[in-house]
Every structure is written in C-alpha cells, then in structure tokens.
C-alpha positions in Angstrom: 2.2 3.4 22.4 1.2 3.9 26.1 -1.6 1.8 27.4 -4.1 4.0 29.4 -7.1 1.4 30.3 -7.5 1.1 34.1 -5.9 -2.1 35.4 -7.2 -4.1 38.6 -4.8 -5.6 41.2 -4.4 -9.1 41.2 -4.6 -10.5 45.0 -1.1 -10.6 46.4 0.4 -7.8 44.2 2.0 -4.9 45.6 0.6 -1.6 46.1 1.8 0.5 43.1 0.2 3.9 44.6 -1.3 4.9 47.7 -4.2 6.9 46.2 -7.5 5.3 47.9 -8.7 4.0 44.4 -5.3 2.2 43.8 -5.5 0.3 47.4 -6.6 -3.3 47.4 -9.2 -2.7 50.4 -10.2 -6.5 49.9 -7.2 -7.7 51.8 -7.5 -7.3 55.7 -3.9 -5.5 56.6 -4.0 -3.3 53.6 -7.6 -2.0 54.9 -6.5 -1.8 58.4 -3.1 0.0 57.9 -4.6 2.4 55.3 -7.6 3.1 57.3 -5.2 4.2 60.2 -2.9 6.2 58.0 -5.7 8.2 56.7 -7.3 8.8 60.1 -4.1 9.9 61.6 -3.4 12.3 58.9 -7.0 13.7 59.0 -6.5 14.4 62.6 -3.3 16.2 62.2 -4.6 18.1 59.4 -7.6 19.2 61.5 -5.4 20.1 64.2 -2.9 22.0 62.1 -5.8 23.9 60.7 -7.2 24.7 64.4 -4.2 26.1 65.2 -3.8 28.4 62.0 -7.1 29.7 62.5 -6.8 30.4 66.2 -3.4 32.0 65.3 -5.1 34.3 62.9 -8.0 35.2 65.3 -5.8 36.0 68.3 -3.7 38.4 65.8 -7.0 40.1 64.3 -8.5 40.7 68.1 -5.0 41.9 68.9 -5.2 44.1 66.3 -8.5 45.5 67.2 -7.1 46.2 70.7 -4.1 48.2 69.5 -6.5 50.3 67.2 -8.7 51.3 69.9 
C-alpha cells in the first residue's frame, strides 16, 4: 500500500522536489539558491510575456494601417 502522508525533511536530507513547499527553507544555502532561481525565472517569464504582448500589439497596429 502507498503511504500518502506528508513527510517533512530531516535537516541534511537532499531536496526531492523543486516545488516551493518541498524545499527546506530553513537552510541558508537552499534559501539563497532557490530564491535567486525563482527570481531569475520570474524575470525571464515577465520579459517573454512583454515581448509576446508587444509583438501582438505591433501586429494589430500594422493590420489596422493596412485596412485603412
């Protein structure tokens, strides 16, 4: 039978998952690494979203100019 109970990490145990709820935030090296990782991923995601939005906006503006 599969044990579905939540298990807490023991200090010194390796990270089993990169999900925020599974990271041992009490360890300073994990806290710094994953905080910077998530910050960089968010920055890249915001940048890609801005580029996609600007591309769609430019395409719509060009289509309006051609329709006139």
